[in-house]
VOLUM-356759 format. One line per 3 residues: number of its first residue (from 1); their letters; for each residue x, y, z of N, C-alpha, C, O. Coordinates in nm, 3 decimals, m for minus. Example, Ala and Ser with C-alpha at 12.3 -4.5 7.8 and 13.67 -1.06 7.14 Angstrom:
1	AS	1.319 m0.569 0.780 1.230 m0.450 0.780 1.320 m0.330 0.780 1.424 m0.332 0.846 ~ 1.285 m0.225 0.708 1.367 m0.106 0.714 1.290 0.003 0.787 1.341 0.114 0.804
This chain:
1	MLD	0.847 1.244 m0.516 0.829 1.122 m0.552 1.021 1.108 m0.536 1.102 1.192 m0.495 ~ 1.045 0.958 m0.590 1.182 0.929 m0.506 1.254 0.971 m0.668 1.164 0.950 m0.750 ~ 1.370 1.017 m0.736 1.482 1.000 m0.795 1.545 0.889 m0.810 1.620 0.833 m0.730
4	VKV	1.498 0.840 m0.970 1.592 0.707 m0.981 1.734 0.659 m0.945 1.783 0.557 m0.898 ~ 1.783 0.800 m0.995 1.943 0.813 m1.024 1.989 0.786 m0.877 2.088 0.713 m0.870 ~ 1.911 0.851 m0.702 1.973 0.873 m0.591 1.935 0.708 m0.570 2.031 0.640 m0.534
7	IRE	1.819 0.644 m0.586 1.783 0.518 m0.556 1.871 0.412 m0.622 1.852 0.302 m0.569 ~ 1.957 0.409 m0.716 2.058 0.368 m0.810 2.169 0.372 m0.732 2.222 0.271 m0.687 ~ 2.217 0.510 m0.709 2.343 0.525 m0.667 2.339 0.452 m0.487 2.390 0.345 m0.452
10	KTD	2.263 0.549 m0.399 2.238 0.454 m0.340 2.085 0.383 m0.240 2.004 0.417 m0.153 ~ 2.130 0.234 m0.351 2.000 0.154 m0.290 2.006 0.157 m0.122 1.933 0.208 m0.037 ~ 2.095 0.099 m0.116 2.067 0.031 0.054 2.043 0.149 0.094 1.921 0.154 0.112
13	WVR	2.097 0.263 0.122 1.998 0.375 0.214 1.871 0.375 0.146 1.800 0.275 0.145 ~ 1.844 0.465 0.099 1.673 0.436 0.029 1.621 0.292 0.068 1.500 0.311 0.081 ~ 1.640 0.186 0.088 1.598 0.051 0.160 1.567 0.075 0.295 1.464 0.076 0.362
16	ARL	1.666 0.091 0.311 1.650 0.130 0.537 1.541 0.265 0.576 1.462 0.265 0.670 ~ 1.559 0.356 0.494 1.504 0.475 0.471 1.379 0.430 0.514 1.331 0.450 0.626 ~ 1.298 0.330 0.363 1.164 0.308 0.359 1.131 0.203 0.467 1.027 0.202 0.532
19	AAR	1.193 0.149 0.475 1.168 0.053 0.604 1.136 0.097 0.753 1.063 0.043 0.837 ~ 1.209 0.205 0.760 1.173 0.292 0.895 1.031 0.333 0.878 0.963 0.338 0.980 ~ 0.977 0.360 0.768 0.897 0.388 0.820 0.775 0.258 0.832 0.670 0.282 0.891
22	NAG	0.799 0.126 0.771 0.743 0.055 0.819 0.629 0.011 0.809 0.557 m0.056 0.883 ~ 0.611 0.093 0.622 0.527 0.041 0.542 0.519 m0.038 0.447 0.425 m0.020 0.370 ~ 0.632 m0.171 0.417 0.663 m0.276 0.315 0.700 m0.203 0.184 0.697 m0.270 0.081
25	DEA	0.745 m0.034 0.175 0.738 m0.022 0.060 0.925 0.015 0.014 0.966 0.111 m0.051 ~ 1.011 m0.105 0.079 1.126 m0.098 0.069 1.113 m0.216 m0.057 1.192 m0.220 m0.151 ~ 1.012 m0.299 m0.042 1.067 m0.398 m0.200 0.996 m0.357 m0.338 0.969 m0.428 m0.434
28	KIQ	0.978 m0.234 m0.319 0.918 m0.167 m0.469 1.049 m0.081 m0.521 1.056 m0.034 m0.635 ~ 1.149 m0.067 m0.424 1.302 m0.102 m0.509 1.367 m0.217 m0.557 1.487 m0.190 m0.564 ~ 1.356 m0.279 m0.576 1.407 m0.366 m0.668 1.342 m0.368 m0.797 1.400 m0.376 m0.905
31	QIL	1.190 m0.359 m0.775 1.124 m0.345 m0.920 1.156 m0.221 m0.979 1.171 m0.222 m1.101 ~ 1.169 m0.114 m0.919 1.214 0.028 m0.970 1.376 m0.012 m1.036 1.418 0.014 m1.149 ~ 1.436 m0.071 m0.946 1.567 m0.085 m1.024 1.607 m0.182 m1.137 1.708 m0.184 m1.207
34	DLD	1.482 m0.274 m1.135 1.455 m0.400 m1.253 1.418 m0.323 m1.386 1.475 m0.333 m1.495 ~ 1.296 m0.234 m1.345 1.239 m0.135 m1.473 1.375 m0.037 m1.556 1.403 m0.038 m1.676 ~ 1.426 0.023 m1.471 1.557 0.077 m1.487 1.606 0.044 m1.570 1.613 0.096 m1.682
37	DAR	1.676 m0.103 m1.510 1.778 m0.168 m1.598 1.735 m0.221 m1.718 1.807 m0.260 m1.810 ~ 1.609 m0.220 m1.713 1.552 m0.294 m1.891 1.528 m0.143 m1.973 1.532 m0.145 m2.096 ~ 1.509 m0.041 m1.915 1.474 0.087 m1.970 1.600 0.138 m2.031 1.588 0.214 m2.128
40	RKN	1.728 0.104 m1.984 1.876 0.161 m1.983 1.917 0.048 m2.109 1.963 0.080 m2.219 ~ 1.887 m0.082 m2.064 1.905 m0.164 m2.196 1.838 m0.147 m2.376 1.882 m0.147 m2.491 ~ 1.686 m0.133 m2.293 1.605 m0.101 m2.461 1.707 0.024 m2.489 1.775 0.000 m2.589
43	LAE	1.735 0.139 m2.436 1.755 0.253 m2.490 1.874 0.242 m2.556 1.886 0.308 m2.659 ~ 1.980 0.162 m2.516 2.144 0.165 m2.582 2.073 0.065 m2.679 2.100 0.104 m2.793 ~ 1.994 m0.046 m2.687 1.988 m0.112 m2.787 1.904 m0.041 m2.985 1.925 m0.072 m3.103
46	SEA	1.820 0.050 m2.920 1.756 0.158 m2.986 1.843 0.220 m3.021 1.861 0.207 m3.142 ~ 1.921 0.294 m2.967 2.032 0.370 m2.938 2.167 0.332 m3.103 2.197 0.406 m3.196 ~ 2.203 0.223 m3.078 2.283 0.130 m3.116 2.222 0.135 m3.317 2.283 0.159 m3.421
49	LKA	2.010 0.081 m3.270 1.991 0.021 m3.411 2.017 0.176 m3.489 2.080 0.162 m3.594 ~ 1.985 0.294 m3.462 1.954 0.365 m3.555 2.072 0.410 m3.564 2.067 0.479 m3.666 ~ 2.208 0.419 m3.511 2.342 0.483 m3.555 2.353 0.312 m3.690 2.410 0.324 m3.799
52	QRN	2.292 0.188 m3.648 2.304 0.177 m3.765 2.223 0.166 m3.875 2.241 0.111 m3.983 ~ 2.117 0.235 m3.822 2.020 0.286 m3.986 2.084 0.407 m4.051 2.096 0.405 m4.173 ~ 2.132 0.524 m3.973 2.194 0.591 m4.021 2.333 0.541 m4.117 2.352 0.581 m4.232
55	KVS	2.428 0.442 m4.040 2.562 0.377 m4.140 2.455 0.373 m4.269 2.453 0.444 m4.369 ~ 2.388 0.288 m4.239 2.332 0.234 m4.385 2.271 0.294 m4.515 2.288 0.269 m4.635 ~ 2.207 0.369 m4.458 2.123 0.480 m4.537 2.227 0.575 m4.573 2.189 0.667 m4.647
58	KEI	2.334 0.575 m4.544 2.482 0.640 m4.587 2.518 0.541 m4.710 2.545 0.568 m4.827 ~ 2.511 0.459 m4.664 2.542 0.336 m4.765 2.471 0.346 m4.890 2.517 0.326 m5.002 ~ 2.348 0.381 m4.855 2.242 0.374 m4.973 2.261 0.432 m5.038 2.249 0.388 m5.153
61	GAL	2.309 0.586 m5.020 2.340 0.690 m5.085 2.451 0.682 m5.212 2.452 0.732 m5.325 ~ 2.527 0.610 m5.151 2.675 0.616 m5.189 2.631 0.493 m5.305 2.681 0.505 m5.417 ~ 2.550 0.390 m5.284 2.570 0.314 m5.404 2.439 0.320 m5.472 2.415 0.218 m5.537
64	MGQ	2.351 0.408 m5.476 2.271 0.490 m5.581 2.362 0.541 m5.669 2.366 0.493 m5.783 ~ 2.458 0.652 m5.629 2.562 0.702 m5.653 2.629 0.622 m5.768 2.637 0.656 m5.886 ~ 2.660 0.543 m5.728 2.769 0.433 m5.823 2.635 0.338 m5.908 2.647 0.229 m5.963
67	KKI	2.550 0.398 m5.900 2.444 0.280 m6.031 2.382 0.195 m5.938 2.262 0.194 m5.914 ~ 2.508 0.089 m5.862 2.439 0.005 m5.779 2.322 m0.046 m5.733 2.319 m0.110 m5.628 ~ 2.193 m0.018 m5.822 2.066 m0.038 m5.755 2.007 m0.172 m5.656 1.949 m0.160 m5.548
70	DEA	2.033 m0.277 m5.714 2.042 m0.384 m5.626 2.082 m0.387 m5.528 1.996 m0.376 m5.441 ~ 2.215 m0.402 m5.482 2.254 m0.357 m5.339 2.192 m0.225 m5.268 2.153 m0.233 m5.152 ~ 2.186 m0.135 m5.322 2.095 m0.060 m5.251 1.924 m0.066 m5.217 1.884 m0.050 m5.102
73	NAK	1.857 m0.082 m5.299 1.739 m0.193 m5.273 1.730 m0.309 m5.188 1.619 m0.348 m5.151 ~ 1.860 m0.380 m5.145 1.826 m0.440 m5.023 1.882 m0.398 m4.904 1.880 m0.470 m4.804 ~ 1.953 m0.245 m4.908 2.008 m0.181 m4.852 1.903 m0.105 m4.748 1.907 m0.073 m4.630
76	KKE	1.799 m0.092 m4.863 1.689 m0.041 m4.783 1.557 m0.096 m4.692 1.480 m0.045 m4.610 ~ 1.576 m0.238 m4.758 1.501 m0.338 m4.742 1.540 m0.357 m4.567 1.456 m0.362 m4.477 ~ 1.688 m0.367 m4.553 1.795 m0.374 m4.421 1.727 m0.278 m4.334 1.688 m0.316 m4.223
79	TAD	1.700 m0.102 m4.392 1.700 m0.007 m4.340 1.527 m0.014 m4.295 1.486 0.093 m4.250 ~ 1.442 m0.106 m4.301 1.314 m0.102 m4.277 1.322 m0.191 m4.202 1.271 m0.161 m4.095 ~ 1.378 m0.325 m4.204 1.345 m0.419 m4.075 1.463 m0.354 m3.993 1.467 m0.436 m3.902
82	IGR	1.508 m0.312 m3.979 1.598 m0.194 m3.844 1.467 m0.116 m3.793 1.432 m0.116 m3.675 ~ 1.382 m0.036 m3.921 1.308 0.025 m3.850 1.191 0.015 m3.785 1.125 0.094 m3.719 ~ 1.172 m0.135 m3.826 1.095 m0.188 m3.735 1.110 m0.234 m3.614 1.021 m0.242 m3.530
85	KIS	1.248 m0.274 m3.599 1.325 m0.314 m3.434 1.267 m0.213 m3.380 1.171 m0.218 m3.304 ~ 1.321 m0.119 m3.416 1.291 0.023 m3.314 1.216 0.043 m3.324 1.210 0.144 m3.255 ~ 1.087 0.023 m3.378 0.944 0.080 m3.345 0.904 m0.009 m3.241 0.838 0.029 m3.144
88	DLD	0.957 m0.172 m3.265 0.922 m0.234 m3.145 0.976 m0.203 m3.007 0.908 m0.247 m2.915 ~ 1.071 m0.144 m2.981 1.132 m0.137 m2.952 1.090 0.030 m2.855 1.057 0.049 m2.738 ~ 1.107 0.107 m2.953 0.985 0.158 m2.863 0.903 0.149 m2.796 0.926 0.184 m2.680
91	KEL	0.785 0.106 m2.825 0.706 0.076 m2.788 0.718 m0.021 m2.684 0.612 m0.069 m2.644 ~ 0.847 m0.066 m2.620 0.841 m0.185 m2.540 0.900 m0.084 m2.438 0.855 m0.072 m2.324 ~ 0.987 m0.022 m2.480 1.018 0.185 m2.386 0.910 0.204 m2.351 0.887 0.166 m2.236
94	VEI	0.831 0.248 m2.403 0.665 0.312 m2.372 0.635 0.234 m2.275 0.662 0.298 m2.173 ~ 0.585 0.107 m2.241 0.543 0.062 m2.160 0.632 0.024 m2.045 0.576 0.050 m1.939 ~ 0.745 m0.026 m2.031 0.845 0.023 m1.925 0.853 0.130 m1.831 0.824 0.129 m1.712
97	EEK	0.893 0.216 m1.899 0.838 0.371 m1.860 0.711 0.396 m1.745 0.736 0.387 m1.625 ~ 0.607 0.420 m1.783 0.472 0.393 m1.784 0.526 0.273 m1.635 0.538 0.306 m1.517 ~ 0.544 0.158 m1.685 0.529 0.025 m1.520 0.627 0.141 m1.442 0.587 0.182 m1.333
100	RQD	0.744 0.187 m1.491 0.844 0.239 m1.378 0.794 0.324 m1.267 0.796 0.320 m1.144 ~ 0.728 0.440 m1.402 0.670 0.551 m1.307 0.566 0.549 m1.229 0.553 0.619 m1.128 ~ 0.463 0.448 m1.283 0.401 0.410 m1.164 0.418 0.372 m1.015 0.368 0.423 m0.915
103	ILL	0.518 0.247 m1.032 0.565 0.228 m0.883 0.636 0.368 m0.853 0.581 0.419 m0.755 ~ 0.713 0.426 m0.890 0.776 0.547 m0.873 0.655 0.634 m0.796 0.715 0.675 m0.696 ~ 0.559 0.670 m0.790 0.482 0.753 m0.804 0.394 0.690 m0.654 0.337 0.759 m0.569
106	RTP	0.402 0.593 m0.656 0.347 0.455 m0.521 0.425 0.454 m0.433 0.393 0.417 m0.320 ~ 0.535 0.491 m0.461 0.643 0.508 m0.362 0.693 0.592 m0.283 0.760 0.678 m0.339 ~ 0.682 0.604 m0.099 0.669 0.738 m0.103 0.794 0.766 m0.125 0.872 0.711 m0.202
109	NTP	0.822 0.916 m0.005 0.953 0.992 0.042 1.063 0.898 0.131 1.015 0.796 0.181 ~ 1.175 0.920 0.149 1.217 0.899 0.224 1.251 0.963 0.308 1.329 1.051 0.270 ~ 1.223 0.963 0.446 1.171 1.034 0.583 1.338 1.036 0.595 1.423 0.949 0.574
112	HDS	1.345 1.180 0.639 1.471 1.209 0.772 1.522 1.178 0.832 1.490 1.168 0.951 ~ 1.666 1.136 0.767 1.752 1.087 0.907 1.668 1.110 1.053 1.619 1.013 1.111 ~ 1.655 1.246 1.107 1.651 1.287 1.201 1.524 1.232 1.268 1.501 1.230 1.389
115	VPT	1.416 1.169 1.128 1.293 1.108 1.214 1.303 0.991 1.249 1.345 0.902 1.175 ~ 1.241 0.966 1.441 1.297 0.847 1.428 1.150 0.725 1.381 1.034 0.733 1.340 ~ 1.246 0.622 1.417 1.168 0.516 1.387 1.033 0.395 1.501 1.054 0.323 1.599
118	GKD	0.881 0.432 1.410 0.883 0.349 1.521 0.784 0.321 1.403 0.784 0.361 1.286 ~ 0.658 0.198 1.509 0.555 0.127 1.459 0.432 0.276 1.441 0.406 0.339 1.338 ~ 0.396 0.290 1.531 0.290 0.414 1.542 0.381 0.502 1.602 0.497 0.490 1.643
121	SND	0.265 0.632 1.595 0.255 0.700 1.670 0.266 0.723 1.820 0.268 0.834 1.874 ~ 0.273 0.597 1.882 0.287 0.589 2.055 0.438 0.598 2.061 0.486 0.642 2.166 ~ 0.538 0.557 1.942 0.693 0.556 1.947 0.741 0.690 1.956 0.854 0.730 1.987
124	NPV	0.625 0.762 1.921 0.692 0.916 1.877 0.738 0.990 2.012 0.653 1.012 2.099 ~ 0.910 1.040 2.035 0.953 1.136 2.130 0.840 1.242 2.201 0.753 1.282 2.124 ~ 0.837 1.268 2.277 0.782 1.391 2.325 0.858 1.500 2.349 0.882 1.524 2.468
127	IKV	0.907 1.578 2.259 1.025 1.683 2.270 0.956 1.797 2.353 1.047 1.829 2.429 ~ 0.886 1.851 2.373 0.885 1.935 2.486 0.703 1.971 2.487 0.638 1.983 2.384 ~ 0.639 1.984 2.645 0.501 2.025 2.651 0.513 2.167 2.705 0.583 2.207 2.798
130	YGE	0.427 2.236 2.627 0.373 2.320 2.642 0.260 2.364 2.774 0.139 2.374 2.756 ~ 0.296 2.376 2.843 0.137 2.451 2.982 0.076 2.317 3.008 0.130 2.211 2.976 ~ 0.000 2.325 3.047 m0.132 2.176 3.137 m0.193 2.188 3.056 m0.230 2.284 2.988
133	KPV	m0.219 2.015 3.058 m0.323 1.993 2.923 m0.449 2.072 3.050 m0.444 2.090 3.172 ~ m0.538 2.096 2.959 m0.698 2.119 2.999 m0.784 2.036 3.062 m0.831 1.968 2.971 ~ m0.857 1.984 3.218 m0.967 1.917 3.202 m1.091 2.018 3.192 m1.094 2.135 3.229
136	YNF	m1.196 1.937 3.128 m1.323 1.983 3.100 m1.414 1.945 3.138 m1.406 1.826 3.105 ~ m1.548 1.961 3.213 m1.662 1.925 3.271 m1.721 1.817 3.224 m1.768 1.717 3.280 ~ m1.705 1.875 3.036 m1.786 1.862 2.948 m1.710 1.748 2.849 m1.592 1.735 2.880
139	KPL	m1.748 1.674 2.749 m1.705 1.641 2.638 m1.659 1.733 2.527 m1.744 1.745 2.439 ~ m1.539 1.806 2.507 m1.506 1.958 2.361 m1.555 1.844 2.283 m1.540 1.725 2.307 ~ m1.627 1.913 2.166 m1.632 1.874 2.022 m1.517 1.862 1.929 m1.415 1.922 1.965
142	NHI	m1.513 1.813 1.845 m1.402 1.828 1.765 m1.433 1.964 1.680 m1.493 2.054 1.738 ~ m1.399 1.977 1.565 m1.370 2.093 1.510 m1.490 2.109 1.365 m1.488 2.207 1.290 ~ m1.584 1.995 1.351 m1.666 1.891 1.268 m1.767 1.892 1.356 m1.847 1.980 1.325
145	ELC	m1.797 1.832 1.451 m1.898 1.802 1.529 m1.926 1.978 1.575 m2.047 1.980 1.597 ~ m1.886 2.085 1.593 m1.860 2.209 1.634 m1.977 2.265 1.565 m2.091 2.298 1.597 ~ m1.874 2.262 1.414 m1.943 2.324 1.307 m2.083 2.321 1.267 m2.166 2.408 1.240
148	EKL	m2.082 2.159 1.273 m2.249 2.082 1.247 m2.356 2.153 1.328 m2.457 2.208 1.284 ~ m2.306 2.139 1.490 m2.392 2.152 1.560 m2.435 2.319 1.562 m2.536 2.370 1.609 ~ m2.302 2.394 1.483 m2.399 2.539 1.519 m2.421 2.558 1.395 m2.422 2.678 1.367
151	GLI	m2.444 2.465 1.280 m2.510 2.488 1.167 m2.422 2.586 1.054 m2.470 2.656 0.965 ~ m2.297 2.567 1.086 m2.177 2.611 0.947 m2.146 2.526 0.858 m2.114 2.583 0.754 ~ m2.141 2.411 0.853 m2.163 2.326 0.737 m2.266 2.189 0.733 m2.342 2.158 0.824
154	DFA	m2.255 2.145 0.654 m2.352 2.030 0.601 m2.307 1.992 0.504 m2.316 2.031 0.388 ~ m2.245 1.898 0.560 m2.160 1.730 0.514 m2.289 1.632 0.415 m2.288 1.568 0.310 ~ m2.373 1.661 0.503 m2.452 1.566 0.425 m2.574 1.589 0.267 m2.622 1.504 0.192
157	RAT	m2.589 1.732 0.268 m2.626 1.798 0.126 m2.473 1.802 0.058 m2.467 1.754 m0.056 ~ m2.363 1.848 0.108 m2.257 1.822 0.010 m2.246 1.718 m0.062 m2.223 1.712 m0.183 ~ m2.265 1.631 0.016 m2.240 1.459 m0.039 m2.340 1.459 m0.148 m2.285 1.424 m0.253
160	KIS	m2.463 1.483 m0.164 m2.574 1.460 m0.225 m2.532 1.520 m0.376 m2.544 1.461 m0.484 ~ m2.476 1.659 m0.350 m2.479 1.777 m0.446 m2.363 1.702 m0.553 m2.366 1.646 m0.663 ~ m2.281 1.729 m0.471 m2.099 1.672 m0.553 m2.028 1.572 m0.528 m1.921 1.555 m0.587
163	GRG	m2.084 1.467 m0.414 m2.002 1.336 m0.378 m1.898 1.386 m0.285 m1.836 1.490 m0.261 ~ m1.910 1.241 m0.237 m1.779 1.215 m0.099 m1.688 1.351 m0.122 m1.671 1.399 m0.234 ~ m1.622 1.417 0.021 m1.548 1.471 0.000 m1.538 1.587 m0.026 m1.454 1.638 m0.101
166	FVL	m1.651 1.656 0.053 m1.695 1.756 m0.038 m1.786 1.876 0.078 m1.891 1.835 0.128 ~ m1.747 1.989 0.106 m1.799 2.030 0.206 m1.925 2.157 0.142 m1.933 2.218 0.036 ~ m2.015 2.154 0.279 m2.109 2.218 0.245 m2.096 2.376 0.305 m2.130 2.356 0.422
169	YTN	m2.073 2.494 0.297 m2.133 2.585 0.416 m2.202 2.643 0.441 m2.214 2.712 0.339 ~ m2.282 2.683 0.522 m2.373 2.746 0.569 m2.386 2.871 0.675 m2.302 2.904 0.758 ~ m2.542 2.946 0.642 m2.516 3.024 0.709 m2.396 3.108 0.724 m2.356 3.186 0.637
172	WG	m2.339 3.088 0.845 m2.226 3.238 0.816 m2.087 3.139 0.787 m1.996 3.216 0.756 ~ m2.045 3.017 0.787 m1.957 2.942 0.748 m1.904 2.987 0.632 m1.814 2.925 0.577
């Protein structure tokens, strides 16, 4: 998963590296930055309100000590209002963080700078070839076809038992 700090500090680089993947994920970066900005503003406002609530709470104690009950009750009402605002901000913060986390989890990592840019596997460079490609007078089977032919696995039965994506080993499999 991409680090938000890296996205914030190296936005253009992250966009360029994601564009190299040709998957269209670079558009998600602005959404992440917008949500992160909203999160930071929300946190700053929440912290300021908490500091204000603490200050007012101390004033209440001083007013109670001076027997100024009416003023203390007004301050108590003020702290209750501040508490509701903080609660609303905290709920909003949770929503923002969930959205941001969801987008971050769906955004792939950036490929290394040495990874060549291409649209598909045909654009990949061949770096080294070992030996010659063998030529057969029959069509070779892939590992799934070979295992099914030899009776080592049974996908159909596994699907009935466990659902898709599972394999059932049979015989010596």
